[in-house]
N, C-alpha and C positions, 0 to 999 in steps of 0.2 A: 530502634527497638528498645534500647535502654530506657528512653524517656517513656515509652509505652508501658514498660514493666512497672515503672514508678506510679503511673497514673491509671493502671489497669485496676480500678477499684469498683466497688458496687455502684449500680445505677448508671454505669458507663455504657453507651451504645455507640458502636463503631460501624460505619458503612464503608465497605470496600467495593470499588467497581473497576472494571477494566475488561479488555477483550478476552474472549474465551481462550484458555490455555496459557494465560500469563502468570499463573501461580497464585491466585488469590487465596484459594482454600489452603494451599500449602503454607502460605505466609501466616495464616491464622494458627495453624498447627505448630509451626516453628516458634511463633511468638509465645504461645501458651507453654510450650515445652521449655523455652528459655526462662519463663517466669515461674516455672514449676506449678503450673495451673492445670487442673483436669478439665478437659474439653468435652462437653456433651452436645451432640448434634441432633437437630430436629429431623425426624425420619421423613422419608418421602413416601413410605408405604405403611399400611396398617398390619395387624397380625395375620391377615389373610392374604398379604402381598398385593392388596389393591392400592393403586396410586392415590395419594391424598391430594385434594385441591388446596388452594391457598388458605381458605377459611379454616379447614380442619388442621392444617399444619400450624396456623397461628394459635388455634386452641391448644394444640400439643405444646407449643412454645410457652404458653401461659401456665400450663400444668407443670412443666419442668421448673419454671420460675418459682411457683408456689411450693412444690415438693422439696426443692433444694435451697429454699430461701435462707436456711440457717447454715448451709454448708460453706466452708471456707475454701479458698483456692479453687474455685470452680467457675467456668464460663460456659456460655451457650452459643452454639453456631447455628445460624439460620442460613443454610446455603441455598443457592438458586432461588433467591427471594423475589424474583421479578413478578411472579404471579400474586405476590402479597400486596403490592402497591398498585392501586387502580391508575392506569394511564389515561389521561384526559384526551379524548378524541373529539375534534371540533364537530364532526358529523354525527357521531353516535353516543357522545358523552363518555361516561366512565366505562372501562372494560372489566371492572371487577364488581362482584356482588358483596364484597366485604365492607361493612360500614366504616365510615371514617372515624367514628368514636372508638371502635374496637381497635383499629390500628394505632390511633393516638394513645390509647390506654396502654397498649403493649410497649410502646416506645418510651412512655413517660413513667411507668410504674414497674419497670423491671427490677427485680431484687438481686440479679446477678449480672456481671458484665456480659454484654451480648454483642455478637458479630453478625452483621447482615451482609451477604455477598450477592452482588448482581453484576451482570455484564455491562449495563449502561444505566445511567440515571436520567437519560433522556425521556421526557414525558412524565417523570415522577413529580407530583405536586410539591411546590416549594414549602408548603405547610408541613409536609413529612420530613423533607430534608433539614429543615430548621430544628427538628427535634433530636437530631443525632448529635452526640457529643463531639464526634470527629468523623470526617469524611476523607477517605484516602483514594486517590486516583492511582490505580496500579499500572505503572508504565510498562510498555513493551521493553524487552531486553535490548541492550545495545549489541553491537557486533562482537565485542570481546566476550560478553556473557554467553551469547549463542555459540561461539566457538568453543568456549570452555565446556559447556554441556555436551556438545557433540564429541569433543575429544575424550572427555571423561567416560563416555558411555560406549565408545567403540573399542572392541578388544585390542590390546596393544599390538598383537601380531598382525592384525588387520589394518591398524592405523597407518603403518608404514607403507601399505599398498595404495592408500588414497592419494590422489593428486592434490598437492597444496593449492593449486589454482581452483580445482573443483571445490575444495573446502571453503575457500574464500568466497566463491560464488554463492554457495549455500548459505553461509552466515551473513552475507551482504543483504539478504532479503529481510527487510524490516518486519514483514508480516509473519515470519516463521516464529512459532511459539515454543516454549519449553515443552509443552505437552506433545507437540508434533515430533520434536527431536527425540524425546524419551520413548514415545510410542513406536516410532520407526526403528530405533536401535534395539528396543526390547523385542519387537517382532522378529527381527533377524536373529536374535539370540535363541528363539524358540524353534527355528528351522535351521537345517543344515545348509549353509550358504558357502559356496566356493569363494575363497579369498579374492580371486580375480573378478568375480561377479558381484562382490559386496558393494562396490561403489555404485554400479548401475541399479542394483536392487534397492539400496537405500535411497537413491535419487528417485526411483519410481514410487516408493512409498511416500516420500515427502511431496511429490507432485500430486499424488492422490489426495493427501490431506489439503493441499492448497486448492485443489479443484472444487472442493466442497465447502470452502470458506465463504463467509458472507461477502468478504471483499477479495476479489481475485488478485492473483499475483500481478503486480504492476511495476515492480522496481528491480527485478532480477533478470531482465532480459539481457542475454549476452550480446555484445556488439558483434557484427559479422567479422569473420576471420580476416577479411580483406580491408576492414575499416581503417581509414586514415584521414586526417584532416586535409590531406592533399587533394581529396576528392570533393572538397567543399568550395564552391565558387561564391565568394563574397568580397567586399572591398576592404576587408580588414585581415591582418595576419592572424589566423586562428590559433596557431601555436603560441604566438606572443600574447594573445588574449588569455589563453589558459595559464600561461606562466604568470601574468600579472594578477590573475584571480587567486593564485596560490598565496599571494601576499595580502589579500584583502579578506577581512572578516565579514564584510557585507557587500553584496553586489546584486543588482537587479538588471536582468538582460531580457530583451525582447527580440525574438527571431521571427522573421516573416519571410514569405516566399511561396512559390508554387508547391503544390503537393509533391512529396517525394524528393525534395531538394536536400533533405537530411537534417532538418531542424531538431526533431526530437532526439535522433541519434547523437547529434553534436552536443545537445544539452546533457545527455547521459554520459557522453565521453568526458565532458568538463567536470561533472560532479565526481565521476570515478577517478579522474586525475587528481582531484582535490582530496581523495580518500575520505570522503564524508558519506554518511548515510543519507539517502534521499528517498523521496516519495513522488511517484508519477501520478498526477491527479487529472481527472476529467470532470466535466460538469456533472455527470451522473453521481459522482461521489459526494457532491455538495448540495445539489438542488433537491429540495424536499417538497412534497405535495401540500404541506401545511404552511400557511402564511407565518413568516417570522422564523421558521426553523432553518431555512437556508442561511440566513444571516448568522444564526448561532453556530451552524456547522463551519462557516467560513472563519468566524472568530476563534472557534475551538481549534481548527486546523493550524492557524498561525500561532496560537498560544502554545500548542504542543510542539510545533517545529522549533519555536524559540527556546522552550525549556530543554529540549533534547538535542538541540543543535543539528536539526535535520534540514537538508536542502530541499526546496520544493520546485518541481517541474510541472507547470500547468500546460497540458496539451490542448490545442484548439481553444485558446483562452477567449476567443471572440464570443463563445457561448456564455461566458461569464462577465465579460466587460464590453457588452454591446453599447452602441450609441444611445444614451438616455433620451435624446431629443426625438427618437423614433419609437419610444416605448409608450404603450397604452395604459399599462397597469402600474399602480403605485408600488406594489411589492417588487416589480422588476427593477424599478429605480433604486429602491432601498438595498437590494442585493448588490448592485453595482457600487453604491455609496459605501457599503460595508467593506467590499473587496478593496476599493481604492484607499480607504482609511487604514485598513490592516496592512496593505502593501506598503504604504508610505511609512508606517511605524515599524515595520519588520526590520530587524538588524542582521538577518542571515542572508543566505544565497537563494535567490528566486530567479527562475528562467521560465519565460512564457513563450509559447509558440502559436502562430496563427497563419492560416492561408489567406485570410481576409483582413489585411491591415486597415483598409478603408472602413471596415465595419466597426472598428473599436471606438470607444468614447474618446473624445478629443482631450479629456483630462488625463488620459492614460500615459501619454508619451513623456511628459515631464517627470514621471515617477521612475523611469528607467535610465540607468547610467549608460548602457549600450543598447543601440537599436541597429541590428544587423539584418540586411536583406540577402537571402540566399537565392542564387540564380541557378538555372540548369547548367549542366557540365559544359566546360570549354572543350574544343576539339582534342587538345592534348590530354585532358583529364579523361575523356571518353576512352581514348586508345589505351592509356596506361591502365585504367581499371579493367578493360576487357582483357588485356594481356595477363593481368594478375589473376583474374578469375579463370582464364583458360589454362594457366599453369597449375592453379589449385585443383581443378577438376580434370586435368589431363585431356583437354579438348584439342583435337587435331585441326590443322589448317589445310584445307583442300586446295585453296587458290593461293593468293599472296597477301601479305599484310598490307601492301599498297592498295590492292583492290578492296580489301576489307575496310581500310581507313576511309576510302572514298564513300563507301556505302554507309559507314558509321556516321560520317559528317552530314549525310543527307537526312538523318533522323531529326525531327523537330522536337525541341523542348525535352531532350533526353536528360533524365535525372538518376541519381543513385537508387532511388526508389524503384525505377524500372528494372535495374539490374537485380535488386532484391526480389522483385516479383518473379522474374525468370528463374532465379536461383531456387526459389521455392518449389518450382515444378521441374527442375532440371533432371532429377533422377527418374521420376516416374514417366516423363516424356521420352526418356532414352536419348537425350541430346548428347552427341559425342563429338560434334565438330563446331568450330567457331562460326561457320556459315549458318548452321541450324540455330545456334544461339542468337545470331544477328537477326534471323527471321522472327524470333520470339520478341526481341526488342522492338522490332517494327510493329508487331501486334500491339504492344503496350503503348507505343507512340500514336498509333492510329486512333485509339480511344480518346486521345486528347484533342483530336481535330473535330470540331462541331459539324463540319460538312462531310466527314468521311462516312462512307456507307459500310456498315458492319453487317456481316452475314449472321443470320440467326443460327443458334446452336453453338456447339463447341468450336473453339478456334485453336 
């Protein structure tokens, strides 16, 4: 900020971009206040409260520049400038009616220092980007910053009522923005909220904001209460692996196995044990409909993770690292090439999971330090997990544990995921006994048998 104050001179154009709610506009206001500079904003509406389009707002921007060209200590803010820059579409061409000359003239001939704020620079012509004096990527807050905002905006007498574990879970979500935290806490200040209900009310408001984000919440799923590495069946000591990773700055792991064996949960357990922020990624987060954009998304993801020390978990990575020898399109091959190059160069923590190990490109394997295969539960793991869940949900035993053990061991390919599926419908099915729980596990296992005859309708 001190450097910016020194160089905040005439003819300077600054572009600030970042996800909604990261504080881009507030940064401009804070910067100008620190430099003792008056900030003038380009309006979104005319005198009759009609919304202005990009071309009219650009004309107003130029009017402000000319009217205040002799003014000292004054800057101009062009907020929400996305509609100003024509995004190039391969099918339909430019999405803006504003002439290129008009935009170039505004960027090159400004008489006052000017800030342009957008949510993304994706699709903006490089010819425009090259005309900015400075381009700032507004990063998301880290865990400590999110916690500071939350703590500072919750009433002190209510703060003591909040569970420390709940607070940690809230601020661990990397997609939570300053705007969301401020909006939720300010809303509760406007309504009378019982101290005992404050935590649930605040949680509901934050969930509402997350629900309507462009990117859904993917990295704040709580592990099941019964979760333990003792329910993972693999040929390596999971606790020892986690302990060794705490001493490593860089590690790349590949987890494979049948669906439900706990690959993704184990990956989340590891990064949470390392006390690092992480992002859970699926192919839909990276694959773009336009040629070349997917590669850019992959490169940007690894760049951001490296800069912010974020661990990456790729779920169902076979959709991103498929065998190139079976691909028909050139762009499919270049996507795999880009991912492999970025993966090899990355110096942080990466964990990839797949149900289809044989579908991966052969060049993938050498890039991982650990390759673990997770198998279905062993007989002793099944029984221990069932007893733990029965105790947690107060399930009664109508017969004997010996008889239940015999039935449990008859289930084929039983995984922790099957227990998760039954737990999800435990309450609304009214399951009160271990025997009824066992029947539901049987239903889950039946779906895995290709020759089993399933009844139509609800089961």
